[in-house]
FIBA-652232 format. One line per 4 residues: their letters; for each residue x, y, z of N, C-alpha, C. Coordinates in steps of 0.02 Angstrom, whole numbers, padded with zeros to 5 digits. Layout:
BEGIN
A = X,Y,Z,X,Y,Z,X,Y,Z | ...
***
This chain:
BEGIN
MTTV = 00318,05813,-04315,00375,05864,-04281,00347,05903,-04220 | 00370,05889,-04181,00360,05935,-04090,00396,06026,-04120 | 00357,06038,-04091,00362,06107,-04111,00375,06141,-04026 | 00416,06197,-04018,00436,06230,-03955,00462,06297,-03943
LVTG = 00410,06320,-03931,00430,06391,-03909,00454,06407,-03842 | 00519,06467,-03877,00562,06480,-03818,00568,06541,-03810 | 00556,06561,-03754,00569,06647,-03738,00636,06646,-03736 | 00667,06727,-03736,00731,06740,-03718,00767,06692,-03777
SAGF = 00745,06691,-03827,00790,06648,-03887,00857,06690,-03901 | 00864,06751,-03899,00917,06788,-03920,00972,06793,-03850 | 00944,06777,-03821,01001,06788,-03739,01062,06740,-03756 | 01081,06732,-03684,01154,06688,-03705,01150,06611,-03683
IGGY = 01110,06596,-03648,01063,06516,-03661,01028,06501,-03682 | 00975,06552,-03728,00950,06536,-03760,00968,06530,-03815 | 01018,06549,-03852,01056,06529,-03903,01068,06454,-03922 | 01097,06433,-03854,01116,06367,-03859,01062,06329,-03874
VVKE = 01009,06347,-03827,00937,06297,-03828,00925,06292,-03901 | 00916,06335,-03954,00883,06352,-03988,00934,06298,-04036 | 00992,06294,-04032,01031,06277,-04076,01036,06194,-04060 | 01023,06178,-03992,01015,06090,-03977,00939,06086,-04005
LLDR = 00888,06107,-03990,00812,06093,-04000,00815,06087,-04086 | 00854,06130,-04120,00868,06101,-04189,00888,06073,-04211 | 00948,06041,-04178,00999,05991,-04183,00964,05917,-04174 | 00928,05928,-04142,00874,05869,-04118,00800,05860,-04160
GHSV = 00807,05904,-04197,00743,05889,-04254,00680,05928,-04223 | 00689,05971,-04183,00620,05999,-04171,00596,06054,-04193 | 00551,06087,-04235,00534,06162,-04244,00514,06194,-04185 | 00559,06243,-04202,00577,06299,-04136,00545,06385,-04176
VGID = 00504,06390,-04124,00471,06488,-04118,00518,06518,-04058 | 00544,06530,-04093,00581,06591,-04047,00565,06666,-04021 | 00551,06691,-03956,00521,06751,-03963,00573,06789,-03909 | 00587,06852,-03932,00639,06889,-03873,00613,06972,-03909
NYSK = 00634,07017,-03851,00630,07102,-03877,00686,07118,-03897 | 00732,07083,-03897,00791,07112,-03903,00824,07170,-03837 | 00790,07149,-03784,00797,07217,-03722,00885,07226,-03708 | 00900,07151,-03708,00964,07163,-03670,01049,07178,-03712
YGPI = 01024,07139,-03782,01073,07157,-03828,01078,07190,-03879 | 01000,07225,-03887,00990,07247,-03974,01008,07175,-04004 | 00969,07186,-04074,00989,07147,-04113,01019,07098,-04149 | 01028,07042,-04149,01085,07007,-04151,01078,06945,-04218
KRSY = 01122,06928,-04224,01134,06853,-04306,01149,06788,-04249 | 01118,06749,-04265,01121,06681,-04261,01148,06644,-04323 | 01183,06563,-04307,01190,06541,-04366,01135,06507,-04387 | 01094,06507,-04356,01025,06460,-04359,00971,06520,-04397
DSHP = 00986,06575,-04399,00913,06617,-04425,00880,06619,-04486 | 00930,06549,-04526,00874,06550,-04586,00863,06480,-04592 | 00878,06432,-04540,00850,06367,-04520,00794,06353,-04533 | 00775,06305,-04575,00679,06315,-04609,00645,06279,-04567
DYRF = 00670,06264,-04506,00628,06238,-04444,00614,06294,-04380 | 00667,06366,-04400,00664,06401,-04352,00636,06470,-04381 | 00589,06493,-04342,00538,06554,-04352,00546,06606,-04279 | 00562,06661,-04300,00601,06715,-04241,00532,06770,-04246
IEGD = 00510,06779,-04187,00468,06828,-04183,00490,06901,-04133 | 00503,06959,-04148,00529,06994,-04103,00444,07027,-04055 | 00453,07005,-04012,00420,07021,-03961,00422,07024,-03897 | 00374,07026,-03844,00391,07036,-03780,00346,06988,-03734
ARDV = 00371,06947,-03685,00349,06885,-03657,00302,06898,-03613 | 00298,06958,-03611,00242,06977,-03564,00168,06987,-03608 | 00170,07007,-03662,00122,06998,-03719,00075,06933,-03701 | 00032,06941,-03653,-00019,06891,-03666,-00051,06858,-03717
DLMT = -00066,06912,-03755,-00106,06879,-03797,-00066,06848,-03869 | 00004,06887,-03876,00033,06853,-03924,00065,06776,-03895 | 00094,06793,-03832,00114,06719,-03804,00049,06667,-03800 | -00014,06679,-03786,-00048,06627,-03823,-00068,06607,-03863
RELM = -00045,06672,-03940,-00090,06634,-03987,-00041,06612,-04008 | 00032,06607,-04018,00099,06562,-04017,00085,06481,-03977 | 00063,06492,-03921,00079,06439,-03895,00031,06372,-03909 | -00030,06407,-03914,-00096,06351,-03939,-00052,06318,-04005
ECDH = -00009,06323,-04026,00008,06262,-04077,00079,06232,-04079 | 00126,06250,-04003,00161,06229,-03996,00166,06157,-03965 | 00190,06116,-03926,00191,06055,-03902,00227,06061,-03817 | 00291,06094,-03827,00325,06129,-03772,00340,06197,-03787
FIAG = 00325,06245,-03704,00374,06297,-03687,00426,06307,-03664 | 00490,06324,-03676,00544,06336,-03635,00558,06395,-03596 | 00527,06423,-03541,00523,06484,-03528,00575,06513,-03508 | 00620,06537,-03561,00682,06559,-03534,00687,06659,-03525
AALI = 00640,06681,-03537,00651,06760,-03538,00649,06784,-03477 | 00703,06828,-03450,00701,06856,-03388,00739,06929,-03400 | 00746,06970,-03359,00807,07005,-03345,00854,06982,-03313 | 00912,06975,-03331,00968,06932,-03294,01041,06975,-03302
GGIS = 01070,06967,-03260,01162,07003,-03267,01184,06976,-03224 | 01278,07010,-03221,01306,06980,-03179,01297,07004,-03110 | 01335,07005,-03055,01323,07038,-02997,01315,07091,-02986 | 01348,07149,-03029,01335,07202,-03011,01241,07229,-03049
YFHT = 01227,07179,-03091,01160,07178,-03109,01108,07196,-03052 | 01115,07136,-03006,01096,07131,-02956,01071,07189,-02905 | 01131,07242,-02903,01129,07304,-02869,01083,07343,-02930 | 01107,07355,-02964,01087,07434,-03016,01018,07409,-03015
YAYD = 00996,07356,-03044,00935,07344,-03050,00887,07298,-03005 | 00897,07318,-02960,00867,07267,-02919,00790,07273,-02905 | 00771,07325,-02897,00668,07318,-02922,00672,07295,-02976 | 00698,07333,-03047,00659,07296,-03098,00681,07224,-03113
LLAQ = 00729,07177,-03080,00725,07100,-03085,00661,07098,-03060 | 00645,07114,-02993,00601,07074,-02958,00526,07098,-03007 | 00512,07149,-03021,00459,07183,-03056,00461,07155,-03119 | 00498,07153,-03163,00512,07140,-03224,00479,07060,-03247
NERI = 00517,07031,-03211,00528,06957,-03210,00470,06930,-03175 | 00437,06973,-03124,00359,06940,-03096,00295,06938,-03162 | 00340,07008,-03185,00285,07024,-03252,00279,06962,-03307 | 00344,06943,-03319,00382,06894,-03376,00340,06829,-03337
TASS = 00352,06809,-03274,00309,06747,-03275,00252,06741,-03264 | 00222,06787,-03239,00161,06790,-03221,00127,06794,-03308 | 00126,06820,-03341,00121,06844,-03401,00124,06747,-03448 | 00176,06736,-03439,00195,06650,-03476,00164,06608,-03444
CDAA = 00138,06619,-03383,00096,06576,-03357,00030,06572,-03367 | 00014,06644,-03374,-00058,06628,-03413,-00068,06614,-03469 | -00021,06619,-03521,-00041,06595,-03587,-00030,06532,-03603 | 00025,06492,-03540,00031,06415,-03556,-00018,06386,-03515
IKAH = -00064,06399,-03471,-00129,06379,-03423,-00170,06360,-03501 | -00202,06436,-03524,-00254,06447,-03595,-00217,06375,-03636 | -00149,06395,-03646,-00144,06341,-03722,-00131,06265,-03691 | -00143,06267,-03646,-00134,06180,-03607,-00219,06165,-03609
ADGK = -00259,06221,-03576,-00329,06200,-03576,-00336,06182,-03659 | -00339,06204,-03694,-00376,06225,-03764,-00317,06223,-03828 | -00256,06204,-03820,-00209,06206,-03866,-00180,06131,-03876 | -00114,06146,-03895,-00071,06075,-03893,-00028,06087,-03849
LQKV = -00007,06128,-03813,00017,06125,-03745,00029,06070,-03704 | 00097,06034,-03711,00083,05964,-03656,00128,05991,-03592 | 00178,06034,-03599,00210,06067,-03525,00273,06124,-03533 | 00279,06130,-03465,00312,06197,-03460,00377,06175,-03464
TYLS = 00436,06191,-03473,00493,06207,-03432,00527,06253,-03410 | 00534,06273,-03347,00558,06330,-03328,00613,06334,-03299 | 00654,06378,-03331,00720,06408,-03310,00727,06458,-03259 | 00755,06428,-03184,00756,06448,-03134,00838,06447,-03151
SSMV = 00860,06476,-03065,00941,06490,-03058,00957,06450,-02985 | 01021,06437,-02981,01074,06431,-02954,01045,06460,-02869 | 01026,06528,-02893,01015,06584,-02842,00956,06570,-02810 | 00920,06522,-02813,00877,06489,-02747,00926,06472,-02689
FESA = 00966,06462,-02713,01005,06413,-02641,01061,06471,-02621 | 01039,06541,-02649,01099,06597,-02615,01099,06595,-02521 | 01046,06576,-02477,01070,06561,-02412,01101,06501,-02398 | 01115,06447,-02437,01123,06389,-02420,01195,06415,-02373
DNWP = 01182,06353,-02301,01214,06360,-02257,01269,06295,-02250 | 01248,06242,-02319,01289,06175,-02316,01277,06147,-02387 | 01317,06093,-02419,01337,06096,-02463,01340,06011,-02481 | 01335,05989,-02532,01317,06011,-02590,01228,06045,-02602
SFEG = 01202,06070,-02625,01130,06100,-02617,01089,06055,-02686 | 01058,06022,-02648,01014,05969,-02675,00944,05983,-02705 | 00917,05964,-02732,00852,05973,-02765,00799,05964,-02694 | 00773,06024,-02660,00719,06041,-02614,00753,06090,-02565
QQYQ = 00821,06072,-02577,00866,06128,-02508,00802,06177,-02504 | 00808,06211,-02573,00795,06275,-02562,00738,06311,-02524 | 00664,06239,-02473,00646,06257,-02444,00653,06231,-02354 | 00720,06233,-02365,00744,06204,-02295,00789,06263,-02250
IPPP = 00792,06296,-02306,00859,06354,-02272,00809,06404,-02310 | 00846,06497,-02284,00831,06552,-02287,00807,06562,-02342 | 00757,06607,-02371,00752,06634,-02435,00812,06684,-02466 | 00812,06688,-02546,00863,06725,-02555,00881,06804,-02526
ISSY = 00910,06818,-02528,00915,06894,-02505,00924,06938,-02554 | 00940,06913,-02604,00941,06957,-02680,00885,06963,-02711 | 00871,07016,-02751,00782,07014,-02779,00790,06952,-02830 | 00853,06959,-02868,00864,06908,-02923,00844,06856,-02887
GFQK = 00881,06806,-02839,00878,06762,-02795,00806,06734,-02775 | 00778,06798,-02755,00716,06782,-02727,00658,06776,-02784 | 00651,06814,-02828,00623,06812,-02891,00608,06734,-02918 | 00687,06709,-02954,00679,06636,-02972,00647,06585,-02920
LAVE = 00667,06594,-02875,00629,06558,-02810,00544,06563,-02844 | 00513,06625,-02828,00450,06637,-02864,00441,06601,-02923 | 00496,06582,-02979,00483,06566,-03020,00468,06501,-03016 | 00480,06456,-02958,00486,06399,-02947,00396,06369,-02919
YFAR = 00395,06445,-02880,00326,06428,-02839,00246,06441,-02905 | 00265,06479,-02943,00228,06484,-02990,00212,06419,-03033 | 00256,06374,-03060,00260,06319,-03089,00221,06271,-03049 | 00207,06274,-02998,00202,06216,-02948,00127,06241,-02931
AAYD = 00131,06296,-02931,00054,06319,-02921,00003,06319,-02978 | 00004,06346,-03029,-00002,06332,-03103,-00019,06247,-03106 | 00040,06204,-03085,-00002,06147,-03105,-00055,06111,-03045 | -00045,06148,-02972,-00080,06133,-02924,-00151,06150,-02938
QYGL = -00157,06217,-02977,-00226,06224,-03007,-00270,06223,-03046 | -00216,06226,-03094,-00220,06208,-03159,-00199,06157,-03208 | -00177,06109,-03169,-00148,06053,-03218,-00103,06032,-03245 | -00060,06131,-03241,-00010,06118,-03302,00055,06086,-03304
PYTI = 00080,06042,-03313,00136,05991,-03306,00174,06046,-03305 | 00251,06033,-03293,00315,06070,-03272,00375,06049,-03277 | 00428,06063,-03280,00497,06054,-03247,00532,06095,-03250 | 00565,06103,-03173,00582,06168,-03166,00676,06145,-03192
IRPF = 00717,06206,-03207,00789,06183,-03212,00830,06241,-03191 | 00892,06209,-03160,00936,06259,-03118,01004,06246,-03147 | 01009,06308,-03203,01083,06316,-03230,01130,06352,-03171 | 01188,06320,-03183,01246,06331,-03133,01297,06362,-03170
NCVG = 01322,06439,-03170,01378,06478,-03182,01380,06451,-03272 | 01329,06472,-03314,01353,06459,-03392,01406,06497,-03415 | 01449,06461,-03444,01495,06504,-03486,01515,06460,-03565 | 01515,06531,-03596,01511,06496,-03666,01519,06556,-03723
TGER = 01506,06533,-03773,01513,06609,-03823,01449,06640,-03840 | 01432,06708,-03861,01383,06748,-03880,01359,06782,-03835 | 01410,06796,-03780,01384,06839,-03721,01410,06895,-03734 | 01389,06949,-03743,01420,07043,-03736,01374,07091,-03687
RALG = 01416,07142,-03679,01399,07192,-03642,01325,07214,-03647 | 01281,07207,-03590,01188,07217,-03616,01196,07296,-03624 | 01137,07307,-03646,01112,07389,-03662,01131,07425,-03594 | 01108,07393,-03556,01076,07418,-03486,01158,07430,-03433
DVEI = 01182,07414,-03466,01263,07399,-03423,01284,07473,-03376 | 01289,07490,-03325,01335,07542,-03309,01410,07533,-03288 | 01441,07564,-03303,01511,07561,-03302,01543,07561,-03228 | 01572,07488,-03227,01608,07508,-03140,01667,07462,-03149
LSGN = 01725,07503,-03123,01785,07493,-03133,01798,07443,-03071 | 01855,07397,-03109,01907,07341,-03071,01972,07362,-03068 | 02005,07389,-03047,02064,07425,-03050,02056,07482,-03122 | 02099,07479,-03146,02104,07524,-03215,02047,07492,-03288
VSLA = 02028,07430,-03265,01941,07402,-03342,01903,07409,-03295 | 01849,07416,-03341,01767,07403,-03318,01766,07333,-03329 | 01716,07330,-03275,01691,07264,-03274,01666,07248,-03327 | 01665,07163,-03376,01606,07150,-03423,01579,07133,-03405
MSHV = 01525,07161,-03366,01451,07117,-03368,01463,07089,-03323 | 01506,07098,-03266,01500,07071,-03213,01503,07007,-03210 | 01524,06977,-03256,01520,06891,-03248,01606,06864,-03251 | 01633,06830,-03206,01706,06825,-03183,01729,06807,-03252
VPDL = 01705,06761,-03296,01750,06730,-03354,01783,06782,-03395 | 01715,06814,-03427,01738,06881,-03467,01785,06930,-03440 | 01754,06967,-03355,01787,06998,-03326,01872,06988,-03330 | 01871,06938,-03300,01953,06906,-03303,01996,06900,-03360
VQKV = 01960,06870,-03427,01984,06863,-03492,02000,06946,-03526 | 01958,06980,-03509,01969,07066,-03531,02018,07099,-03504 | 02021,07077,-03434,02082,07097,-03403,02149,07096,-03423 | 02146,07027,-03431,02220,06998,-03454,02241,07029,-03517
FKGQ = 02186,07054,-03550,02206,07047,-03645,02222,07136,-03636 | 02180,07173,-03582,02189,07234,-03585,02272,07246,-03545 | 02290,07205,-03522,02373,07211,-03479,02367,07224,-03422 | 02298,07211,-03387,02303,07214,-03302,02349,07178,-03275
DPLH = 02389,07212,-03215,02459,07175,-03180,02457,07227,-03147 | 02443,07186,-03075,02426,07141,-03055,02341,07137,-03059 | 02324,07081,-03071,02256,07054,-03090,02219,07090,-03025 | 02149,07128,-03048,02099,07124,-03001,02055,07086,-02989
ILGD = 02040,07042,-02922,01963,07002,-02929,01919,07022,-02874 | 01870,07016,-02885,01829,07027,-02829,01810,06965,-02765 | 01837,07005,-02710,01857,06971,-02670,01909,06928,-02651 | 01926,06868,-02600,01990,06854,-02577,02012,06812,-02633
GSQI = 01956,06787,-02694,01972,06738,-02735,01947,06673,-02703 | 01916,06668,-02647,01915,06583,-02616,01839,06567,-02631 | 01800,06604,-02659,01739,06586,-02690,01741,06521,-02741 | 01678,06491,-02698,01680,06432,-02759,01623,06423,-02827
RHYT = 01628,06407,-02877,01584,06403,-02922,01596,06338,-02985 | 01536,06314,-02989,01545,06251,-03048,01544,06271,-03124 | 01568,06291,-03145,01591,06343,-03214,01557,06289,-03278 | 01500,06304,-03312,01474,06254,-03330,01454,06266,-03405
YGGD = 01487,06234,-03455,01468,06259,-03539,01423,06257,-03568 | 01383,06308,-03581,01333,06333,-03627,01294,06292,-03647 | 01348,06241,-03705,01322,06193,-03732,01300,06101,-03701 | 01347,06095,-03639,01294,06048,-03592,01239,06080,-03559
LAEG = 01227,06133,-03534,01174,06157,-03519,01099,06136,-03569 | 01126,06166,-03623,01075,06166,-03663,01061,06077,-03676 | 01077,06059,-03663,01085,05983,-03668,01040,05943,-03639 | 01052,05974,-03572,01016,05965,-03512,00972,05983,-03514
IVTA = 00948,06046,-03532,00866,06072,-03540,00836,06037,-03570 | 00855,06038,-03635,00823,05996,-03693,00803,05931,-03666 | 00841,05896,-03635,00842,05820,-03616,00776,05811,-03569 | 00786,05861,-03525,00724,05867,-03453,00667,05902,-03492
MEHP = 00667,05939,-03552,00602,05936,-03580,00574,05889,-03631 | 00627,05816,-03637,00590,05772,-03681,00584,05705,-03638 | 00597,05708,-03580,00616,05662,-03541,00531,05640,-03507 | 00515,05597,-03514,00441,05584,-03479,00438,05584,-03401
DAFN = 00497,05564,-03372,00523,05565,-03316,00537,05623,-03274 | 00514,05669,-03304,00540,05750,-03282,00493,05784,-03285 | 00425,05762,-03283,00374,05791,-03281,00357,05823,-03188 | 00339,05861,-03207,00336,05885,-03125,00385,05874,-03077
DDFN = 00449,05907,-03103,00494,05889,-03053,00537,05934,-03084 | 00599,05939,-03035,00657,06007,-03030,00715,05963,-03024 | 00773,06018,-03069,00850,05972,-03072,00888,06016,-03075 | 00946,06012,-03029,01020,06053,-03042,01034,06050,-03107
LSTA = 01059,06084,-03147,01098,06056,-03208,01195,06082,-03230 | 01223,06054,-03217,01297,06086,-03177,01346,06034,-03202 | 01419,06064,-03189,01485,06021,-03205,01489,06002,-03136 | 01520,05942,-03113,01521,05905,-03051,01591,05981,-03025
QSTT = 01626,05999,-03060,01702,06035,-03044,01694,06084,-03018 | 01728,06077,-02969,01734,06161,-02908,01796,06184,-02929 | 01798,06245,-02947,01833,06285,-02957,01823,06347,-02925 | 01889,06396,-02873,01878,06431,-02836,01894,06495,-02878
VLEL = 01892,06554,-02879,01900,06613,-02943,01971,06615,-02932 | 02006,06600,-02874,02067,06615,-02877,02107,06563,-02939 | 02073,06516,-02940,02114,06438,-02964,02090,06482,-03058 | 02026,06509,-03037,02019,06522,-03136,02063,06567,-03156
AKII = 02057,06619,-03114,02104,06682,-03127,02169,06657,-03184 | 02199,06611,-03117,02282,06590,-03144,02260,06536,-03211 | 02237,06500,-03227,02200,06461,-03270,02204,06512,-03347 | 02153,06572,-03331,02134,06615,-03383,02223,06648,-03385
WTQI = 02252,06664,-03350,02305,06725,-03344,02369,06686,-03384 | 02358,06599,-03368,02397,06546,-03408,02409,06532,-03489 | 02324,06539,-03491,02332,06533,-03555,02346,06582,-03612 | 02316,06615,-03588,02340,06699,-03620,02410,06719,-03595
KGFD = 02443,06721,-03561,02507,06733,-03550,02574,06694,-03552 | 02555,06629,-03551,02595,06583,-03550,02622,06560,-03466 | 02653,06514,-03473,02684,06473,-03402,02751,06525,-03368 | 02769,06564,-03420,02828,06583,-03379,02812,06655,-03371
APFN = 02728,06670,-03359,02724,06777,-03344,02719,06752,-03291 | 02738,06785,-03215,02722,06775,-03167,02655,06820,-03151 | 02619,06759,-03115,02550,06799,-03086,02543,06816,-03034 | 02508,06877,-03031,02511,06935,-02979,02443,06971,-02964
YVSD = 02400,06962,-02934,02330,06976,-02916,02328,07019,-02845 | 02251,07057,-02837,02269,07111,-02783,02178,07099,-02780 | 02156,07086,-02721,02083,07082,-02720,02037,07147,-02701 | 01984,07156,-02743,01948,07215,-02736,01869,07189,-02698
PPFE = 01850,07251,-02642,01798,07214,-02605,01731,07196,-02648 | 01708,07131,-02641,01663,07100,-02664,01596,07150,-02648 | 01540,07131,-02713,01470,07143,-02683,01450,07112,-02631 | 01385,07158,-02617,01351,07119,-02565,01342,07042,-02572
HDVK = 01293,07039,-02633,01274,06967,-02656,01314,06904,-02684 | 01381,06915,-02675,01442,06880,-02718,01450,06832,-02658 | 01385,06763,-02686,01396,06703,-02633,01464,06668,-02635 | 01489,06643,-02557,01543,06626,-02546,01546,06549,-02603
RRVP = 01512,06520,-02590,01510,06436,-02587,01442,06416,-02655 | 01453,06412,-02707,01383,06386,-02735,01422,06324,-02773 | 01399,06271,-02725,01405,06202,-02747,01329,06150,-02766 | 01341,06129,-02821,01264,06079,-02816,01272,06014,-02809
SVDK = 01214,05985,-02795,01220,05905,-02798,01201,05896,-02879 | 01235,05843,-02916,01214,05854,-02979,01189,05764,-02974 | 01165,05726,-02929,01173,05666,-02927,01076,05648,-02962 | 01042,05690,-02952,00977,05671,-02987,00955,05681,-03033
AKQI = 01001,05731,-03079,00999,05744,-03171,01041,05682,-03187 | 01075,05663,-03163,01104,05588,-03191,01071,05534,-03171 | 01036,05536,-03126,00998,05463,-03103,00936,05476,-03151 | 00891,05505,-03153,00835,05534,-03185,00849,05534,-03258
LGFE = 00880,05571,-03282,00866,05605,-03352,00946,05570,-03380 | 01008,05544,-03355,01047,05519,-03391,01114,05563,-03409 | 01084,05630,-03371,01116,05685,-03413,01182,05681,-03373 | 01245,05725,-03372,01299,05733,-03359,01339,05782,-03406
ATTD = 01379,05856,-03372,01401,05884,-03413,01462,05889,-03410 | 01493,05873,-03466,01555,05844,-03456,01613,05879,-03503 | 01602,05942,-03507,01649,05977,-03535,01692,06012,-03475 | 01765,06016,-03483,01808,06019,-03420,01790,06094,-03442
LEKI = 01843,06142,-03389,01866,06208,-03377,01905,06233,-03447 | 01940,06181,-03435,02017,06206,-03483,02002,06196,-03564 | 01959,06168,-03578,01905,06167,-03639,01858,06214,-03661 | 01833,06229,-03614,01768,06282,-03629,01803,06339,-03640
LQEV = 01869,06367,-03603,01911,06431,-03600,01953,06418,-03665 | 01963,06358,-03698,01995,06345,-03772,01926,06384,-03819 | 01896,06377,-03803,01843,06405,-03865,01832,06488,-03843 | 01806,06497,-03791,01791,06562,-03747,01828,06614,-03754
VPWI = 01893,06594,-03742,01952,06662,-03718,01963,06687,-03801 | 01973,06646,-03840,01992,06677,-03924,01903,06724,-03936 | 01859,06689,-03918,01786,06718,-03941,01799,06789,-03909 | 01815,06804,-03838,01820,06838,-03789,01858,06924,-03826
ENAI = 01920,06876,-03824,01965,06929,-03876,01939,06941,-03932 | 01918,06905,-03979,01877,06971,-04048,01817,06981,-04009 | 01795,06990,-03971,01732,07032,-03946,01748,07089,-03917 | 01821,07067,-03891,01857,07158,-03850,01861,07170,-03916
AEGN = 01906,07138,-03973,01907,07196,-04040,01840,07244,-04067 | 01800,07190,-04064,01745,07232,-04094,01708,07291,-04055 | 01711,07279,-03973,01689,07324,-03950,01644,07306,-03927 | 01642,07236,-03897,01552,07205,-03896,01552,07192,-03813
I = 01626,07194,-03810,01635,07181,-03729,01670,07239,-03688
***
């Protein structure tokens, strides 16, 4: 049985990844310091092939010791949040995430040389394409455009440099994954979130889907959206992303390569708002909205090329937005009632 270590295992995407790994028959070691949400329970906590360690990915000794007995490492630990998070924690996102990345690589280099570790699968971000001026963004475009302006995007680009440098100098194999706009259940307000009003409702993590859903449930009318609503995103189901991440981890042709993982479906923020409004309030409720000033790093267009993942990995994100929302909207309604959003 293959053993996989996942850092950030208690996080939003991490939760989907651990479940996918267990469903495929892998043994999983999860490491998380609970810094984002605090202690949370997962459906697989008692799974016989899952072992959780409350620890910090910056602890090189811990990471090295655990990686020695692992075949694969999915490096997912990072400070991450919505658009307001980029501003509130601009320095911490850069400094802490660099420390996490460096410590992870230090441990992985040692475990690959002296232990069982075969490869590191790094989670980067679509924000490496923050400065793109033509679309779709393809693998390699990040070297042809100006570097990201936000400290978060810049650090995620640095993750990719760490991956390639660790291979160039130490022969540590890698796969780089860029998820696009993950949507799903399990996300909640982070412990370090600051309150930012959007109309009469506080933003929910500044992620557009939970923000819009909770505003509609709380009766906001007209609905406040950030910017004019023309921003284009590709809202990708967390379960699909986990399938792509684990497929890339396993696939022999993914060694020392990078992949965008995303739905092929483009949706504007305004289109998203209308879909959510209608799903909650029905077709007869008039849709009204107003535009709030956008944040500085609210990228106008984030459109990926998904061809490479399809051709090499055989991966496609097939869950459409309407189906995603049928699962996510009731979950957010319950999270609102429990005070988690």
